[in-house]
C-alpha positions as CSV (number, residue, x, y, z in Angstrom):
1,M,-20.0,11.3,11.2
2,D,-18.1,9.7,14.1
3,R,-20.1,8.7,17.1
4,V,-18.8,9.6,20.5
5,A,-19.6,6.9,23.1
6,A,-21.4,8.1,26.3
7,A,-18.8,8.6,29.0
8,A,-19.1,8.8,32.8
9,P,-19.3,12.3,34.2
10,R,-15.9,14.0,34.9
11,P,-16.4,16.6,37.6
12,L,-12.7,17.6,37.6
13,D,-12.4,18.3,33.9
14,R,-12.5,22.1,34.4
15,V,-9.5,22.0,36.7
16,R,-6.5,22.8,34.5
17,S,-3.8,21.2,36.6
18,V,-3.3,17.5,37.4
19,K,-1.5,18.4,40.6
20,L,-4.5,20.5,41.7
21,K,-6.8,17.7,40.8
22,L,-4.8,15.4,43.1
23,A,-5.0,18.0,45.9
24,V,-8.8,18.3,45.4
25,L,-9.1,14.5,45.4
26,M,-7.3,14.1,48.7
27,T,-9.1,17.1,50.3
28,F,-12.5,15.8,49.2
29,A,-11.8,12.3,50.4
30,G,-10.5,13.5,53.7
31,G,-13.5,15.9,54.1
32,I,-16.0,13.1,53.5
33,A,-14.3,11.0,56.1
34,F,-14.2,13.8,58.7
35,G,-17.9,14.6,57.9
36,Y,-18.9,11.0,58.4
37,F,-17.2,10.8,61.8
38,R,-18.7,14.2,62.9
39,L,-22.3,13.2,62.0
40,Q,-22.2,9.6,63.2
41,I,-20.3,9.9,66.5
42,G,-19.7,13.6,67.0
43,W,-16.0,13.1,66.8
44,L,-13.6,15.6,65.3
45,P,-10.0,14.7,64.3
46,P,-7.2,15.9,66.6
47,M,-4.7,18.5,65.5
48,T,-2.2,15.8,64.6
49,T,-4.5,14.3,62.1
50,L,-5.1,17.7,60.4
51,T,-1.4,18.3,60.4
52,A,-0.8,14.9,58.8
53,M,-3.3,15.8,56.1
54,V,-1.7,19.1,55.3
55,I,1.7,17.4,55.0
56,A,0.2,14.8,52.7
57,L,-1.2,17.5,50.5
58,V,2.1,19.4,50.3
59,S,4.1,16.2,49.6
60,S,1.5,15.1,46.9
61,Q,2.1,18.3,45.1
62,F,5.9,17.7,45.1
63,L,5.5,14.1,43.9
64,A,2.9,15.0,41.3
65,H,5.5,17.3,39.6
66,G,7.3,14.2,38.4
67,I,4.1,12.6,37.2
68,T,3.0,15.6,35.2
69,T,6.4,16.5,33.7
70,P,6.1,14.0,30.8
71,L,2.6,15.4,30.0
72,R,3.9,18.9,29.9
73,E,6.8,17.8,27.7
74,M,4.4,16.0,25.3
75,T,2.3,19.1,25.1
76,A,5.3,21.3,24.2
77,A,6.6,18.7,21.7
78,A,3.1,18.4,20.1
79,Q,3.0,22.2,19.6
80,R,6.5,22.1,18.0
81,M,5.3,19.3,15.7
82,A,2.4,21.4,14.6
83,R,5.0,23.9,13.4
84,G,7.0,21.2,11.5
85,D,9.6,20.3,14.1
86,Y,9.7,16.5,14.6
87,T,13.0,16.3,16.5
88,S,11.5,16.6,20.1
89,R,11.4,13.5,22.3
90,V,9.9,12.9,25.7
91,R,11.9,11.2,28.5
92,A,10.0,8.0,29.3
93,S,11.4,6.8,32.6
94,S,8.3,5.6,34.4
95,R,6.6,2.2,33.8
96,D,3.0,3.4,34.4
97,E,0.4,4.6,31.9
98,V,2.1,8.0,31.6
99,G,5.4,6.2,30.7
100,Q,3.7,4.0,28.2
101,L,2.1,7.1,26.7
102,A,5.5,8.8,26.5
103,E,7.0,5.8,24.7
104,A,4.1,5.7,22.2
105,F,4.5,9.5,21.7
106,N,8.2,9.0,20.9
107,R,7.4,6.3,18.4
108,M,4.8,8.4,16.7
109,A,7.3,11.4,16.5
110,A,9.9,9.1,14.9
111,D,7.4,7.8,12.4
112,L,6.3,11.4,11.5
113,A,9.9,12.5,11.2
114,A,10.7,9.6,8.8
115,A,7.5,10.3,6.8
116,D,8.4,14.0,6.6
117,Q,12.0,13.2,5.5
118,Q,10.6,10.8,2.8
119,R,8.3,13.5,1.5
120,R,11.2,16.0,1.3
121,D,13.4,13.5,-0.4
122,L,10.7,12.6,-2.9
123,I,10.1,16.3,-3.8
124,A,13.9,16.9,-4.2
125,N,14.4,13.7,-6.3
126,V,11.4,14.3,-8.5
127,S,12.5,17.9,-9.1
128,H,16.0,16.8,-10.0
129,E,14.7,14.0,-12.3
130,L,12.4,16.4,-14.1
131,R,15.0,19.2,-14.4
132,T,17.5,17.1,-16.4
133,P,15.3,16.0,-19.4
134,I,13.5,19.4,-19.4
135,A,16.8,21.2,-19.6
136,A,18.1,18.9,-22.4
137,L,14.9,19.3,-24.4
138,N,14.9,23.0,-23.9
139,A,18.5,23.2,-25.2
140,V,17.6,21.2,-28.3
141,L,14.5,23.3,-29.1
142,E,16.5,26.6,-28.5
143,N,19.1,25.4,-31.0
144,L,16.4,24.6,-33.6
145,V,14.7,28.0,-33.1
146,D,18.0,29.9,-33.3
147,G,19.1,28.1,-36.3
148,V,22.1,26.6,-34.6
149,S,20.9,23.1,-35.4
150,E,19.0,21.7,-38.3
151,P,15.9,19.6,-37.7
152,D,17.7,16.5,-39.0
153,P,16.8,13.0,-37.8
154,K,19.6,12.9,-35.2
155,T,18.5,16.1,-33.5
156,L,14.9,15.1,-33.5
157,E,15.8,11.7,-32.1
158,T,17.6,13.5,-29.2
159,A,14.4,15.5,-28.5
160,L,12.3,12.4,-28.7
161,A,14.5,10.5,-26.3
162,Q,14.1,13.3,-23.7
163,T,10.4,13.4,-24.2
164,E,10.2,9.6,-23.7
165,R,12.2,10.0,-20.5
166,L,9.8,12.6,-19.2
167,G,6.8,10.4,-20.2
168,R,8.4,7.4,-18.5
169,L,9.1,9.3,-15.3
170,V,5.5,10.6,-15.1
171,S,4.1,7.1,-15.7
172,E,6.3,5.6,-13.0
173,L,5.4,8.4,-10.6
174,L,1.7,7.7,-11.2
175,D,2.3,3.9,-10.7
176,M,4.2,4.6,-7.5
177,S,1.4,6.8,-6.2
178,S,-1.3,4.2,-7.0
179,I,0.7,1.4,-5.3
180,E,1.3,3.4,-2.1
181,A,-2.4,4.4,-2.0
182,G,-3.4,0.8,-2.4
183,A,-5.3,1.7,-5.6
184,L,-3.6,-0.8,-7.9
185,P,-5.9,-3.7,-8.4
186,L,-4.4,-6.9,-9.8
187,E,-6.2,-8.7,-12.6
188,R,-4.7,-12.2,-12.2
189,E,-5.0,-14.9,-14.8
190,E,-3.1,-18.0,-15.7
191,F,-0.9,-17.7,-18.8
192,G,2.2,-19.2,-20.4
193,I,5.7,-17.9,-19.4
194,A,7.3,-18.6,-22.8
195,E,4.9,-16.4,-24.6
196,L,5.3,-13.6,-22.1
197,F,9.1,-13.8,-22.3
198,A,9.0,-13.6,-26.1
199,E,6.9,-10.4,-25.9
200,V,9.2,-8.8,-23.3
201,V,12.4,-9.6,-25.2
202,A,10.8,-8.1,-28.4
203,E,10.0,-4.9,-26.5
204,G,13.4,-4.9,-24.8
205,E,15.3,-5.0,-28.1
206,V,13.8,-1.6,-29.1
207,M,14.3,0.1,-25.8
208,P,16.8,3.1,-26.1
209,A,19.1,1.6,-23.5
210,A,19.5,-1.6,-25.6
211,R,19.2,-0.2,-29.1
212,G,21.9,2.5,-28.6
213,R,24.4,0.1,-26.9
214,G,24.1,-3.0,-29.0
215,I,22.7,-5.1,-26.2
216,R,21.5,-8.6,-27.1
217,F,18.7,-10.5,-25.3
218,R,18.2,-14.2,-24.7
219,S,15.3,-15.9,-23.0
220,E,14.8,-19.5,-21.8
221,V,11.9,-21.2,-20.0
222,V,12.1,-24.7,-18.4
223,P,9.7,-26.4,-19.1
224,D,8.5,-24.4,-22.0
225,T,4.9,-25.1,-21.0
226,A,5.3,-23.5,-17.6
227,T,2.5,-21.1,-16.5
228,V,1.9,-18.6,-13.7
229,Y,-1.1,-17.1,-12.0
230,A,-0.5,-13.3,-12.0
231,D,-1.4,-10.0,-13.5
232,R,0.1,-10.3,-17.0
233,G,0.4,-6.5,-17.6
234,R,2.1,-5.8,-14.3
235,L,4.4,-8.8,-14.6
236,Q,5.4,-7.6,-18.1
237,Q,6.1,-4.2,-16.6
238,V,8.4,-5.7,-14.0
239,L,10.3,-7.7,-16.5
240,L,10.7,-4.7,-18.8
241,N,12.1,-2.7,-15.9
242,L,14.5,-5.5,-15.1
243,L,15.7,-5.8,-18.7
244,D,16.1,-2.0,-19.0
245,N,18.1,-1.9,-15.8
246,A,20.3,-4.8,-17.0
247,A,20.8,-3.1,-20.4
248,R,21.9,0.2,-18.7
249,H,24.3,-1.5,-16.3
250,G,25.8,-4.1,-18.6
251,P,28.7,-3.4,-21.0
252,A,28.0,-2.2,-24.5
253,G,27.6,-5.1,-26.9
254,G,26.9,-7.5,-24.0
255,E,24.1,-9.9,-23.4
256,V,21.1,-9.8,-21.1
257,R,19.7,-13.2,-20.1
258,L,16.1,-13.9,-19.0
259,R,15.5,-17.3,-17.6
260,G,12.5,-19.0,-16.0
261,H,11.9,-22.3,-14.4
262,T,9.4,-23.9,-11.9
263,E,10.4,-25.4,-8.6
264,D,8.3,-26.5,-5.7
265,G,5.1,-24.8,-6.9
266,A,6.9,-21.5,-7.6
267,L,8.1,-19.7,-10.7
268,I,11.7,-18.5,-10.5
269,I,12.8,-15.8,-12.9
270,D,16.4,-14.7,-13.2
271,V,17.6,-11.6,-15.1
272,D,21.4,-11.1,-15.3
273,D,23.9,-9.3,-17.6
274,D,27.6,-9.4,-18.3
275,G,28.5,-6.6,-16.0
276,P,30.8,-6.8,-13.0
277,G,27.9,-7.3,-10.5
278,I,26.2,-5.3,-7.8
279,P,28.4,-4.3,-4.9
280,H,27.2,-5.7,-1.5
281,A,26.9,-2.2,-0.1
282,Q,24.2,-1.4,-2.7
283,R,22.2,-4.6,-2.6
284,E,19.9,-3.5,0.2
285,R,19.3,-0.1,-1.5
286,I,18.8,-0.8,-5.1
287,F,15.0,-1.4,-4.6
288,D,14.6,2.0,-2.9
289,R,13.1,4.9,-4.8
290,F,15.5,7.0,-6.9
291,T,18.4,4.7,-6.1
292,R,20.8,4.2,-9.0
293,G,23.9,2.0,-9.5
294,E,27.2,3.6,-9.9
295,R,27.4,2.4,-13.5
296,T,24.2,3.9,-14.8
297,G,24.8,5.7,-18.0
298,G,21.9,8.1,-17.7
299,G,18.3,8.1,-18.7
300,G,17.1,5.9,-15.8
301,T,14.5,7.4,-13.4
302,G,15.5,5.4,-10.3
303,L,12.0,4.2,-9.9
304,G,11.9,1.0,-12.0
305,L,13.2,-1.4,-9.4
306,A,11.2,0.2,-6.6
307,I,8.0,-0.4,-8.7
308,A,9.1,-3.9,-9.5
309,R,9.4,-4.8,-5.8
310,W,6.0,-3.3,-5.0
311,V,4.3,-5.2,-7.8
312,I,6.0,-8.5,-6.8
313,D,5.0,-7.9,-3.1
314,L,1.4,-7.4,-4.3
315,H,1.7,-10.9,-5.9
316,R,3.0,-12.2,-2.5
317,G,6.3,-13.1,-4.2
318,S,9.8,-11.9,-3.6
319,I,12.5,-10.1,-5.6
320,D,16.2,-9.9,-4.5
321,V,19.7,-9.8,-5.7
322,A,20.9,-13.5,-6.2
323,G,24.4,-14.8,-6.5
324,P,27.7,-12.9,-6.6
325,G,27.0,-11.1,-9.9
326,S,24.2,-8.8,-11.0
327,R,21.4,-11.4,-11.1
328,I,18.0,-10.3,-10.0
329,R,15.7,-13.1,-9.0
330,V,11.9,-13.0,-8.9
331,I,9.9,-15.8,-7.2
332,L,6.2,-16.0,-7.8
333,P,3.5,-18.6,-6.9
334,T,2.4,-20.5,-10.0
335,T,-1.2,-21.2,-8.9
336,E,-4.2,-19.2,-7.5
337,S,-4.2,-21.1,-4.3
338,H,-0.7,-19.8,-3.3
339,T,-1.8,-16.1,-3.7
340,R,-4.7,-16.2,-1.3
């Protein structure tokens, strides 16, 4: 249970208007002053003093309108936000505490609008990604039930491919949810890169994107005894995502190259293919969720590179497009001391 710190009494809390509070404050302060003079020296203020006080009260109400306007705007905007409208902003022209509050409110509104848009985009993208394999799988099964197609190996392979795509999408969505929630612990250990590359290439050769298009894989590590301190399973997942992406975007019958070398206490991994390269306009977006290149031949979920970036960030490394072609470069610390 949250504890509320003891606060000083607030006698004006029940007054529902800031302008009225200012008037009460001025009247109360003036009344105390007049009472003091009356009791101490028996003096009462002349009519000019009372007139000046009335003028001050009236002018304070006029000036207080500009002070309270941002507060009223924030109240109205907050009520609209409660109904799902995050477009309202407050004019923050003053430099006092109210102006600072208005600026903070506008930043909060912008962050909430961005988060709401991301949520809407995620729902739309997930729905679209699920609809495609489900529709394809439904068509295959309907043809089998209606006797239009025979349950031959080719038809069953088509159904299996769509099922694998659904399973891959669900797994990547779960990974994405775990990473964003900070519930993805890393089990780091030191291991050899050459052995990991051999396992990744062996798995890559049987991936549908490579097997169906005649893609060849080649790996190289310099030196061949190089090691890295990382989560082996997560790094393997990253490399498989990169190989799958390269196999989908490279030309049929082409080659995908996986190279690794150490430099200045870091492991540098390059993955590139024989394709024409990644356009500069897409380089900043390819690691966003559900972003695909123009040459994707289908089957990708648009989550692989986003998950790869999150995993590398957790390792305190970096992943970017390197060079003029389609090379993806990963840089990781090679020892435990660099990850702390």
